[in-house]
N, C-alpha and C positions, 0 to 999 in steps of 0.2 A: 482536721483537714481530711477529706476523703480522697482516696486514690482510685482512679478508674483505669481499667486496662486501656492500652493505647488503641485507638481506632484503626481498624483494618481497612485499607483503601479498597474501594470497589474495583473489581477487575475491569480493566479497560480493553477495548477491542485490540489494542496493540499487544497487550500481554497474552491474550487468547490466541493471537495469530501464531506465536511461538509454540504454544502447546499443541495446536491442531496441525501444524505443518512440520512435524518432526521428520527429518529426512529418513528414508528407508535405508536399511543396510544394503549396500550395493552387492555384497557377496551372496545375498539370499535371492533366489528366484522364486517368486510365489507360484509360478506355473509348474514348477518341478517339485512334487511332493515325494517324500521318502515313503516307499511301500514297506509295510510290515512283512516280515518273512512268512508269518503264519496268520491266516485269517480263518476263524471257525464260524461258519454260519449255522445257526441253530434256531429252533422255534420252541416257544413256551405255549403249551396248550391252555386256552382260555375259553371256557364254555364251548361254543360251537365253532370257534376258529383258532388259528395259531398266530401268536404274535412273533414276528421274525426279529432276530437280534444277531449281533456278530461280536466276536472277541478278537482283538489284534494283539500279537506279541512277536518279538524277535527271538524268544528263547524256546527251543524245542521241549525242554523239560516243563516249562510253564504251560505249553500247549498240551502235553500229555496229562498234566495235573488238572487242567481245566476240562479236558475230555472226561476224566474220571469223575469230576463233579457233575457233569452233564449226565453221565451214565447213572450215577447214584440218584439223581433227582428225576430221572425218566424223561428228560427233555429230548426232543427229536433233533438229531444231528443231521443237518442238511448236506453240508459240504465242508471240506477242509481244503484251503488253498495255500500253496507254498509259492511265494513271490508272484502272486496274482494268477497262478495257474492251478487248476484243480488237480489234486493228487490222483495218480492212477489207483485203481481199485486195490491192488496188492499193497501199496504203501498206506492207503487209507485203512485197510484192514489191520495192518501191522500197528498203526497208531492206536486204533481202537482196542486191539488185543493188549497192548502195553498199558493202556489206561484201565482196562478191566483187571489186569494184574495188580496195578496200584490200588484199585478199589478193593480187591480181594485181600491184599496185604493189610490195608487199613482196618478192614473188618476183623481179620484174624487177630491182629495186634490188640484191637480194642476188646474183643470178646475174651481172649485168653489172658490179657494183661501182660503181654510180652513185648519186647522191643523189636524193631524192624530187622535187626541182624539175626536174632533168634528165629523169627518167622521165615526169613530167607533160608537159613540153615535147615530148619525142620521141614518146611513145606515147599521151598523152592519158589516162593512168590517174589515179585520184584521188590527190591529194597530201596 
């Protein structure tokens, strides 16, 4: 005697109605989106033009680390926004300077084979 798997009933329009019309969460308002605290707008050079991109984060440390990556790769940093407002020049320069310190610290640690604490102690770079 052969055993066959049970037949799966074809979906009816009544069953599909329940899957398509799932009620939305009343606590969520789709018109109000949360803004990321930091938005970095940058461009990647590609032949004769630049490809625009952006990076969103709520963490200021992640923002500085991403800026260090952009500096290392030579990508053009267009603008940094904090809560949808462009940073003043002094704060933008401070972020870039911190990112450059992170990048310098990474290169010193890698080249000399030392840890971040020793690089900070010996050279005063960001740890």
